[in-house]
PADOTOR-382586 format. One record per residue: residue in three letters; x, y, z of N, C-alpha, C, O in turn. Coordinates in steps of 0.05 Angstrom, whole numbers, plus 32768, in hexadecimal, padded with zeros to 4 digits. Layout:
% PADOTOR-382586
+-----+------+------+------+-------+-------+-------+------+------+------+------+------+------+
:   r : n_c1 : n_c2 : n_c3 : ca_c1 : ca_c2 : ca_c3 : c_c1 : c_c2 : c_c3 : o_c1 : o_c2 : o_c3 :
+-----+------+------+------+-------+-------+-------+------+------+------+------+------+------+
: ALA :    X :    Y :    Z :     X :     Y :     Z :    X :    Y :    Z :    X :    Y :    Z :
...
+-----+------+------+------+-------+-------+-------+------+------+------+------+------+------+
% end
This chain:
% PADOTOR-382586
+-----+------+------+------+-------+-------+-------+------+------+------+------+------+------+
:   r : n_c1 : n_c2 : n_c3 : ca_c1 : ca_c2 : ca_c3 : c_c1 : c_c2 : c_c3 : o_c1 : o_c2 : o_c3 :
+-----+------+------+------+-------+-------+-------+------+------+------+------+------+------+
: GLN : 7949 : 7EE0 : 84E2 :  7934 :  7EE7 :  84D0 : 7930 : 7ED0 : 84BC : 791F : 7ED2 : 84AA :
: GLY : 793E : 7EBA : 84C0 :  7939 :  7EA3 :  84AF : 7944 : 7EA5 : 8493 : 793B : 7E97 : 8481 :
: ARG : 7959 : 7EB5 : 8490 :  7965 :  7EB8 :  8475 : 797C : 7EA5 : 8471 : 7982 : 7E9D : 845A :
: ALA : 798A : 7E9E : 8486 :  79A2 :  7E8E :  8483 : 79A7 : 7E7E : 849D : 7999 : 7E82 : 84B1 :
: LYS : 79BA : 7E6C : 849C :  79C1 :  7E5D :  84B3 : 79DF : 7E61 : 84B8 : 79EF : 7E5F : 84A5 :
: ARG : 79E6 : 7E67 : 84D0 :  7A02 :  7E6C :  84D7 : 7A11 : 7E52 : 84DB : 7A08 : 7E40 : 84EA :
: ILE : 7A28 : 7E50 : 84CE :  7A39 :  7E38 :  84D1 : 7A53 : 7E42 : 84DE : 7A61 : 7E53 : 84D3 :
: PRO : 7A5A : 7E38 : 84F6 :  7A73 :  7E41 :  8503 : 7A8B : 7E3B : 84F2 : 7A8C : 7E27 : 84E4 :
: ALA : 7A9F : 7E4C : 84F3 :  7AB7 :  7E49 :  84E3 : 7AC6 : 7E2F : 84EA : 7AD2 : 7E23 : 84D9 :
: ASP : 7AC5 : 7E28 : 8504 :  7AD4 :  7E0F :  850B : 7AC7 : 7DF6 : 84FF : 7AD5 : 7DE2 : 84FC :
: THR : 7AAE : 7DF8 : 84F8 :  7AA1 :  7DE1 :  84EA : 7AAE : 7DDD : 84CF : 7AB3 : 7DC6 : 84C7 :
: LEU : 7AB3 : 7DF3 : 84C1 :  7ABF :  7DF1 :  84A7 : 7ADD : 7DEA : 84A9 : 7AE7 : 7DDB : 8498 :
: VAL : 7AEA : 7DF6 : 84BD :  7B07 :  7DF1 :  84BF : 7B0D : 7DD4 : 84C7 : 7B1F : 7DC8 : 84BD :
: LYS : 7AFD : 7DC9 : 84D9 :  7B01 :  7DAE :  84E3 : 7AF9 : 7D99 : 84CE : 7B00 : 7D82 : 84D0 :
: GLY : 7AEA : 7DA2 : 84BA :  7AE1 :  7D8F :  84A5 : 7AC9 : 7D7F : 84AE : 7AC6 : 7D68 : 84A6 :
: ASP : 7AB8 : 7D8B : 84BF :  7AA0 :  7D7D :  84C8 : 7A8B : 7D7D : 84B2 : 7A7B : 7D8F : 84B1 :
: ALA : 7A8C : 7D6A : 84A1 :  7A7A :  7D68 :  848A : 7A5D : 7D63 : 8494 : 7A4A : 7D6D : 8487 :
: ASP : 7A5A : 7D54 : 84AA :  7A3F :  7D4E :  84B3 : 7A31 : 7D68 : 84BD : 7A19 : 7D6C : 84B8 :
: GLY : 7A3F : 7D79 : 84CB :  7A34 :  7D92 :  84D5 : 7A2C : 7DA4 : 84BE : 7A17 : 7DB1 : 84BE :
: PHE : 7A3E : 7DA6 : 84AA :  7A38 :  7DB6 :  8492 : 7A20 : 7DAB : 8483 : 7A0F : 7DBB : 8479 :
: LYS : 7A1F : 7D91 : 8480 :  7A09 :  7D85 :  8471 : 79EF : 7D89 : 8480 : 79DA : 7D8D : 8473 :
: ALA : 79EF : 7D88 : 849A :  79D7 :  7D8C :  84AA : 79CC : 7DA8 : 84A7 : 79B4 : 7DAD : 84A4 :
: ALA : 79DE : 7DBB : 84A8 :  79D6 :  7DD7 :  84A4 : 79CC : 7DDC : 8488 : 79B8 : 7DEB : 8485 :
: LEU : 79D9 : 7DD1 : 8474 :  79D0 :  7DD4 :  8458 : 79B4 : 7DC7 : 8454 : 79A3 : 7DD3 : 8447 :
: MET : 79B0 : 7DB0 : 845F :  7996 :  7DA3 :  845C : 7980 : 7DB2 : 846A : 7969 : 7DB3 : 8461 :
: ASP : 7987 : 7DBE : 8481 :  7974 :  7DCE :  8490 : 796B : 7DE6 : 8480 : 7953 : 7DEC : 847F :
: VAL : 797D : 7DF3 : 8472 :  7976 :  7E0B :  8462 : 7966 : 7E02 : 8449 : 7954 : 7E10 : 8442 :
: LEU : 796D : 7DEC : 843E :  795F :  7DE3 :  8425 : 7943 : 7DD7 : 842A : 7932 : 7DD8 : 8418 :
: THR : 793F : 7DCD : 8442 :  7925 :  7DBF :  8446 : 7911 : 7DD0 : 8455 : 78F9 : 7DCC : 8451 :
: HIS : 7918 : 7DE2 : 8466 :  7904 :  7DF2 :  8475 : 78F8 : 7E08 : 8463 : 7906 : 7E15 : 8454 :
: GLU : 78DE : 7E0B : 8466 :  78D0 :  7E1F :  8455 : 78D6 : 7E3B : 845D : 78D4 : 7E4D : 844C :
: SER : 78DE : 7E40 : 8476 :  78E3 :  7E5C :  847F : 78FB : 7E68 : 846F : 78FA : 7E80 : 8468 :
: TYR : 790F : 7E58 : 8469 :  7925 :  7E62 :  8459 : 791D : 7E67 : 843C : 7926 : 7E7B : 8430 :
: GLN : 790C : 7E56 : 8431 :  7902 :  7E5A :  8416 : 78F1 : 7E72 : 8414 : 78F2 : 7E81 : 8400 :
: GLU : 78E0 : 7E77 : 8428 :  78CF :  7E8F :  8428 : 78E0 : 7EA8 : 842A : 78DB : 7EBC : 841C :
: ALA : 78F4 : 7EA8 : 843B :  7906 :  7EBF :  843D : 7915 : 7EC4 : 8424 : 7919 : 7EDC : 841C :
: ALA : 791E : 7EAF : 8416 :  792C :  7EB2 :  83FD : 7919 : 7EBD : 83E7 : 7921 : 7ECD : 83D7 :
: ALA : 7900 : 7EB5 : 83E8 :  78EC :  7EC0 :  83D4 : 78E7 : 7EDE : 83D9 : 78E5 : 7EED : 83C6 :
: VAL : 78E6 : 7EE6 : 83F2 :  78E2 :  7F03 :  83F8 : 78FA : 7F13 : 83EF : 78F6 : 7F28 : 83E3 :
: ILE : 7911 : 7F09 : 83F4 :  792A :  7F18 :  83EC : 792B : 7F19 : 83CD : 7932 : 7F2D : 83C2 :
: SER : 7924 : 7F03 : 83C0 :  7925 :  7F03 :  83A3 : 7911 : 7F17 : 8397 : 7917 : 7F24 : 8384 :
: LYS : 78F9 : 7F18 : 83A3 :  78E5 :  7F2B :  839A : 78EF : 7F48 : 839D : 78EA : 7F58 : 838C :
: ARG : 78FC : 7F4D : 83B4 :  7906 :  7F69 :  83B9 : 791C : 7F70 : 83A5 : 791D : 7F87 : 839C :
: LEU : 792D : 7F5D : 839F :  7943 :  7F63 :  838C : 7938 : 7F68 : 8370 : 7943 : 7F78 : 8361 :
: ARG : 7923 : 7F59 : 8368 :  7919 :  7F5C :  834D : 7905 : 7F74 : 834A : 78FF : 7F7C : 8334 :
: ALA : 78FC : 7F7E : 8361 :  78E8 :  7F94 :  8360 : 78F7 : 7FAF : 835F : 78F6 : 7FBF : 8372 :
: VAL : 7905 : 7FB4 : 8349 :  7913 :  7FCE :  8346 : 7906 : 7FDC : 832E : 78FA : 7FD0 : 831D :
: ALA : 790A : 7FF7 : 832D :  78FE :  8006 :  8317 : 790B : 7FFE : 82FD : 78FD : 7FFC : 82E8 :
: ARG : 7925 : 7FFA : 82FE :  7933 :  7FF3 :  82E5 : 7947 : 7FDD : 82EC : 7951 : 7FDC : 8302 :
: PRO : 794C : 7FCB : 82DA :  795F :  7FB5 :  82DF : 797B : 7FC1 : 82E4 : 7983 : 7FD6 : 82D9 :
: TYR : 798A : 7FB3 : 82F4 :  79A5 :  7FBC :  82FB : 79B8 : 7FBD : 82E3 : 79C9 : 7FCE : 82E1 :
: THR : 79B3 : 7FAB : 82D0 :  79C4 :  7FAC :  82B8 : 79BE : 7FC6 : 82A8 : 79D1 : 7FD1 : 829C :
: GLN : 79A6 : 7FCF : 82A8 :  799F :  7FE8 :  829A : 79AC : 8000 : 82A8 : 79B5 : 8013 : 829B :
: VAL : 79AB : 8000 : 82C3 :  79B8 :  8015 :  82D2 : 79D6 : 8016 : 82CD : 79E1 : 802C : 82C9 :
: ALA : 79E3 : 7FFF : 82CC :  7A00 :  7FFE :  82C7 : 7A06 : 8008 : 82AA : 7A19 : 8016 : 82A6 :
: ALA : 79F5 : 8000 : 8297 :  79F9 :  800A :  827B : 79F6 : 8028 : 8279 : 7A04 : 8035 : 826A :
: ASP : 79E3 : 8033 : 8288 :  79DF :  8050 :  8288 : 79F8 : 805E : 8293 : 7A00 : 8073 : 8289 :
: TRP : 7A04 : 8054 : 82A9 :  7A1C :  8060 :  82B4 : 7A33 : 805F : 82A0 : 7A43 : 8072 : 829E :
: VAL : 7A36 : 8049 : 8292 :  7A4B :  8046 :  827E : 7A47 : 805A : 8267 : 7A5A : 8067 : 825F :
: GLU : 7A2E : 805D : 825E :  7A28 :  8071 :  8249 : 7A2D : 808D : 8253 : 7A37 : 809E : 8244 :
: TYR : 7A26 : 8093 : 826C :  7A2B :  80AE :  8277 : 7A49 : 80B4 : 8278 : 7A51 : 80CA : 8271 :
: ALA : 7A59 : 80A0 : 8281 :  7A75 :  80A5 :  8283 : 7A82 : 80A9 : 8268 : 7A95 : 80B8 : 8265 :
: ALA : 7A78 : 809B : 8254 :  7A82 :  809F :  8239 : 7A7A : 80B9 : 822D : 7A89 : 80C5 : 821D :
: ALA : 7A63 : 80C4 : 8235 :  7A58 :  80DD :  8229 : 7A66 : 80F5 : 8236 : 7A68 : 810A : 8228 :
: VAL : 7A6E : 80F4 : 824F :  7A7B :  810B :  825C : 7A97 : 810E : 8251 : 7AA6 : 80FB : 8250 :
: LYS : 7A9D : 8127 : 824A :  7AB7 :  812C :  823C : 7ACF : 8127 : 824E : 7AE1 : 8119 : 8246 :
: ASP : 7ACF : 8132 : 8266 :  7AE6 :  812F :  8278 : 7AE2 : 8117 : 828B : 7AF1 : 8114 : 829E :
: HIS : 7ACE : 8107 : 8286 :  7AC8 :  80EE :  8295 : 7AC0 : 80F3 : 82B2 : 7ABE : 80E0 : 82C1 :
: GLY : 7ABB : 810C : 82B9 :  7AB1 :  8112 :  82D4 : 7AC6 : 810D : 82E9 : 7AD9 : 80FF : 82E5 :
: PRO : 7AC1 : 8118 : 8301 :  7AD4 :  8114 :  8317 : 7AD5 : 80F8 : 8322 : 7AE9 : 80F0 : 832E :
: PHE : 7ABF : 80E9 : 831E :  7ABF :  80CE :  832A : 7AD0 : 80BA : 831A : 7AD7 : 80A5 : 8325 :
: LEU : 7AD7 : 80C1 : 8301 :  7AE9 :  80B0 :  82F2 : 7B05 : 80BB : 82F0 : 7B16 : 80B0 : 82E2 :
: ASN : 7B0A : 80D1 : 82FF :  7B24 :  80DE :  82FE : 7B30 : 80DD : 831B : 7B2D : 80F0 : 832A :
: PRO : 7B3C : 80C7 : 8322 :  7B45 :  80C5 :  833E : 7B5B : 80D8 : 8345 : 7B6A : 80E2 : 8334 :
: HIS : 7B5C : 80DF : 835F :  7B70 :  80F2 :  8369 : 7B8D : 80E7 : 8367 : 7BA0 : 80F6 : 8366 :
: LYS : 7B8F : 80CD : 8365 :  7BAA :  80C1 :  8364 : 7BB9 : 80CA : 834B : 7BD2 : 80CB : 834A :
: LEU : 7BAA : 80D0 : 8336 :  7BB7 :  80D9 :  831D : 7BC4 : 80F4 : 8320 : 7BD6 : 80FB : 8310 :
: HIS : 7BBC : 8104 : 8334 :  7BC6 :  811F :  8338 : 7BDA : 8121 : 8350 : 7BE0 : 8137 : 8358 :
: GLN : 7BE3 : 810A : 835A :  7BF5 :  810A :  8370 : 7C12 : 8107 : 8367 : 7C17 : 80FC : 8351 :
: TYR : 7C24 : 8111 : 8377 :  7C40 :  810D :  8372 : 7C47 : 80F0 : 8379 : 7C38 : 80E3 : 8386 :
: TRP : 7C5E : 80E7 : 836F :  7C66 :  80CB :  8373 : 7C69 : 80C4 : 8390 : 7C62 : 80AE : 8399 :
: TYR : 7C73 : 80D7 : 83A0 :  7C78 :  80D2 :  83BD : 7C5D : 80D1 : 83CC : 7C5C : 80C5 : 83E1 :
: GLN : 7C49 : 80DE : 83C1 :  7C2E :  80DC :  83CE : 7C21 : 80C1 : 83C6 : 7C13 : 80B5 : 83D6 :
: GLN : 7C26 : 80B7 : 83AE :  7C1A :  809E :  83A6 : 7C26 : 8087 : 83B6 : 7C17 : 8074 : 83BC :
: VAL : 7C40 : 8088 : 83BC :  7C4C :  8072 :  83CC : 7C4A : 8078 : 83EA : 7C55 : 8069 : 83FA :
: MET : 7C3D : 808E : 83F1 :  7C38 :  8097 :  840D : 7C52 : 809C : 841C : 7C54 : 8097 : 8434 :
: LEU : 7C66 : 80A6 : 840E :  7C7F :  80AC :  841A : 7C7C : 80C3 : 842E : 7C89 : 80C3 : 8443 :
: ASP : 7C6C : 80D6 : 8428 :  7C68 :  80ED :  8439 : 7C5B : 80E4 : 8454 : 7C62 : 80EF : 8469 :
: VAL : 7C49 : 80D1 : 8453 :  7C3C :  80C7 :  846B : 7C50 : 80B7 : 847C : 7C51 : 80BA : 8494 :
: VAL : 7C60 : 80A7 : 846E :  7C73 :  8096 :  847D : 7C88 : 80A8 : 848A : 7C8F : 80A3 : 84A1 :
: LEU : 7C92 : 80BD : 847D :  7CA6 :  80CF :  8489 : 7C9A : 80DE : 84A0 : 7CA7 : 80E3 : 84B4 :
: PHE : 7C81 : 80E7 : 849E :  7C74 :  80F5 :  84B4 : 7C72 : 80E3 : 84CC : 7C79 : 80EC : 84E2 :
: PHE : 7C69 : 80CB : 84C9 :  7C66 :  80B9 :  84E0 : 7C82 : 80B1 : 84EB : 7C85 : 80AD : 8503 :
: ALA : 7C96 : 80AF : 84DA :  7CB1 :  80AA :  84E3 : 7CBB : 80C1 : 84F5 : 7CC7 : 80BD : 8509 :
: ALA : 7CB5 : 80DA : 84EC :  7CBD :  80F1 :  84FC : 7CAD : 80F2 : 8517 : 7CB9 : 80F9 : 852B :
: VAL : 7C94 : 80EB : 8516 :  7C84 :  80EB :  852E : 7C8E : 80D6 : 8542 : 7C8E : 80DB : 855A :
: VAL : 7C98 : 80C0 : 8538 :  7CA2 :  80AB :  854A : 7CBF : 80B2 : 8552 : 7CC6 : 80AD : 8569 :
: ALA : 7CCF : 80BD : 8540 :  7CEB :  80C2 :  8546 : 7CEF : 80D8 : 855A : 7D02 : 80D6 : 856B :
: VAL : 7CE0 : 80ED : 855A :  7CE4 :  8103 :  856D : 7CE1 : 80FA : 858A : 7CF3 : 80FF : 859A :
: PRO : 7CCC : 80EC : 8592 :  7CCA :  80E3 :  85AE : 7CE0 : 80CF : 85B5 : 7CEA : 80CE : 85CB :
: VAL : 7CE7 : 80BE : 85A2 :  7CFC :  80AA :  85A7 : 7D17 : 80B8 : 85AC : 7D25 : 80B1 : 85BF :
: LEU : 7D1D : 80CC : 859C :  7D36 :  80DA :  85A0 : 7D36 : 80EA : 85BA : 7D4B : 80EB : 85C8 :
: LEU : 7D20 : 80F6 : 85C0 :  7D1E :  8105 :  85DA : 7D21 : 80F2 : 85F1 : 7D2F : 80F9 : 8605 :
: LEU : 7D15 : 80DB : 85F0 :  7D18 :  80C7 :  8605 : 7D35 : 80BD : 8607 : 7D3F : 80BA : 861D :
: TRP : 7D41 : 80B8 : 85F1 :  7D5D :  80AF :  85F1 : 7D6F : 80C4 : 85FD : 7D81 : 80BD : 860D :
: ARG : 7D6C : 80DD : 85F6 :  7D7C :  80F3 :  8601 : 7D77 : 80F6 : 861F : 7D8A : 80FA : 862E :
: GLY : 7D5E : 80F3 : 8627 :  7D58 :  80F4 :  8644 : 7D64 : 80DE : 8654 : 7D6F : 80E3 : 866A :
: VAL : 7D64 : 80C6 : 8649 :  7D70 :  80AF :  8657 : 7D8F : 80B3 : 8658 : 7D9B : 80AD : 866C :
: ARG : 7D9A : 80BD : 8642 :  7DB7 :  80C1 :  8641 : 7DBF : 80D6 : 8656 : 7DD3 : 80D3 : 8664 :
: ARG : 7DB0 : 80EC : 8658 :  7DB6 :  8101 :  866B : 7DB2 : 80F7 : 8687 : 7DC2 : 80FE : 8699 :
: LEU : 7D9E : 80E7 : 868C :  7D99 :  80DC :  86A6 : 7DB0 : 80CA : 86AE : 7DB9 : 80CA : 86C5 :
: ARG : 7DB9 : 80B9 : 869C :  7DD1 :  80A8 :  86A2 : 7DE9 : 80B8 : 86A8 : 7DF9 : 80B1 : 86B9 :
: TRP : 7DEC : 80CE : 869A :  7E03 :  80E0 :  869D : 7E03 : 80ED : 86B9 : 7E18 : 80EF : 86C6 :
: ILE : 7DEB : 80F6 : 86C1 :  7DE9 :  8103 :  86DB : 7DEC : 80EE : 86F2 : 7DFA : 80F4 : 8705 :
: VAL : 7DE1 : 80D6 : 86EF :  7DE3 :  80C2 :  8703 : 7E00 : 80B8 : 8706 : 7E09 : 80B2 : 871C :
: ALA : 7E0E : 80B7 : 86F0 :  7E2A :  80AE :  86F1 : 7E3D : 80C3 : 86FD : 7E54 : 80BE : 8700 :
: GLY : 7E33 : 80DB : 8702 :  7E43 :  80F0 :  870E : 7E54 : 80FF : 86FA : 7E68 : 810C : 8702 :
: ARG : 7E4C : 80FF : 86E1 :  7E5B :  810D :  86CD : 7E4C : 8125 : 86C3 : 7E52 : 8130 : 86AE :
: GLY : 7E37 : 812D : 86D1 :  7E26 :  8142 :  86C8 : 7E34 : 815D : 86CA : 7E49 : 815F : 86D7 :
: PRO : 7E29 : 8172 : 86BE :  7E35 :  818C :  86BF : 7E36 : 8198 : 86DB : 7E46 : 81AA : 86E0 :
: SER : 7E24 : 8190 : 86ED :  7E23 :  819B :  8708 : 7E33 : 818A : 871B : 7E33 : 8190 : 8733 :
: SER : 7E41 : 8176 : 8712 :  7E50 :  8164 :  8723 : 7E6A : 8172 : 872C : 7E7A : 817A : 871B :
: LYS : 7E6F : 8173 : 8746 :  7E87 :  8180 :  8750 : 7EA0 : 816F : 874B : 7EB6 : 8179 : 8745 :
: SER : 7E9C : 8155 : 874C :  7EB3 :  8143 :  8747 : 7EBE : 8147 : 872A : 7ED6 : 8145 : 8725 :
: ASN : 7EAC : 814C : 8718 :  7EB4 :  8150 :  86FC : 7EC3 : 816A : 86F9 : 7ED7 : 816B : 86EB :
: VAL : 7EBB : 817F : 8707 :  7EC9 :  8198 :  8706 : 7EE5 : 8196 : 8711 : 7EF8 : 81A0 : 8706 :
: PHE : 7EE7 : 8188 : 8728 :  7F02 :  8185 :  8734 : 7F14 : 8173 : 8723 : 7F2C : 8178 : 8721 :
: ALA : 7F08 : 815F : 8717 :  7F18 :  814D :  8706 : 7F23 : 815D : 86EE : 7F39 : 8159 : 86E5 :
: GLN : 7F13 : 816F : 86E3 :  7F1C :  817F :  86CC : 7F32 : 8192 : 86D5 : 7F45 : 8196 : 86C6 :
: ALA : 7F2F : 819E : 86ED :  7F44 :  81B0 :  86F6 : 7F5E : 81A2 : 86FB : 7F73 : 81AD : 86F6 :
: GLY : 7F5D : 8189 : 8705 :  7F75 :  8179 :  8709 : 7F83 : 8173 : 86EF : 7F9C : 8174 : 86EE :
: VAL : 7F75 : 816D : 86DA :  7F80 :  8168 :  86C1 : 7F8E : 8181 : 86B6 : 7FA4 : 817F : 86AB :
: VAL : 7F81 : 8198 : 86B9 :  7F8D :  81B1 :  86B0 : 7FA6 : 81B7 : 86BF : 7FBA : 81C0 : 86B3 :
: ALA : 7FA6 : 81B1 : 86DA :  7FBE :  81B7 :  86EA : 7FD5 : 81A4 : 86E2 : 7FEC : 81AC : 86E1 :
: GLN : 7FCE : 818B : 86DC :  7FE3 :  8178 :  86D4 : 7FEF : 8180 : 86BA : 8007 : 817D : 86B6 :
: VAL : 7FE0 : 8189 : 86A8 :  7FEA :  8192 :  868E : 7FFC : 81AA : 8691 : 8010 : 81AB : 8684 :
: ARG : 7FF5 : 81BC : 86A2 :  8005 :  81D4 :  86A6 : 801F : 81CD : 86B4 : 8034 : 81D8 : 86AE :
: LEU : 801E : 81BB : 86C7 :  8037 :  81B3 :  86D5 : 804A : 81A4 : 86C2 : 8062 : 81A8 : 86C3 :
: ALA : 803F : 8194 : 86B2 :  8050 :  8184 :  86A0 : 805C : 8195 : 868A : 8072 : 818E : 8681 :
: ALA : 8051 : 81AA : 8683 :  805B :  81BB :  866E : 8064 : 81D6 : 8679 : 805A : 81EB : 8670 :
: SER : 8074 : 81D6 : 868D :  807E :  81EF :  8699 : 8090 : 81FD : 8684 : 809E : 81F0 : 8675 :
: PRO : 808F : 8218 : 8684 :  809F :  8226 :  8670 : 80BD : 8225 : 8675 : 80CC : 8228 : 8662 :
: GLY : 80C6 : 8220 : 868D :  80E2 :  8220 :  8692 : 80F0 : 8205 : 868C : 8108 : 8205 : 8689 :
: LYS : 80E1 : 81F0 : 868A :  80EE :  81D6 :  8686 : 80E8 : 81CB : 866B : 80D2 : 81D0 : 8660 :
: LYS : 80FC : 81BE : 8660 :  80F8 :  81B2 :  8645 : 80F0 : 8195 : 8649 : 80F9 : 8188 : 865C :
: ALA : 80E0 : 818C : 8637 :  80D6 :  8170 :  8639 : 80ED : 815E : 862F : 80F9 : 8164 : 861B :
: ALA : 80F1 : 8148 : 863D :  8107 :  8136 :  8635 : 80FE : 8121 : 8621 : 810F : 8111 : 8619 :
+-----+------+------+------+-------+-------+-------+------+------+------+------+------+------+
% end
């Protein structure tokens, strides 16, 4: 629309002064840019009331309202300290992340336990436990004293 000229960021980063100067001279010398600037200036100045007057009216309104209205009373003033530092949000997200991680960890642990043959349905584990019980009973017979 002839309002501005785009200068690539690498032109400024590389320090290409000639490219920047050419773009600046293009904007300053061509009439299309001056005409577009005049249209924008006219639109900005064609307001019912000046912006400074509108700002002064808002300041007077805020001073006149007894409780300063809801727009000058932010919600942060009515929050608990843990809400202001977003501790409740951090703990919620920590819980959301921790539950799946713990479930995954337990699942991997159980899978390793089953693959290693130490699971609850493993027959070798049941026989190994029975052998330990039998050895304990034999070693501690009621008729013999331990030396």
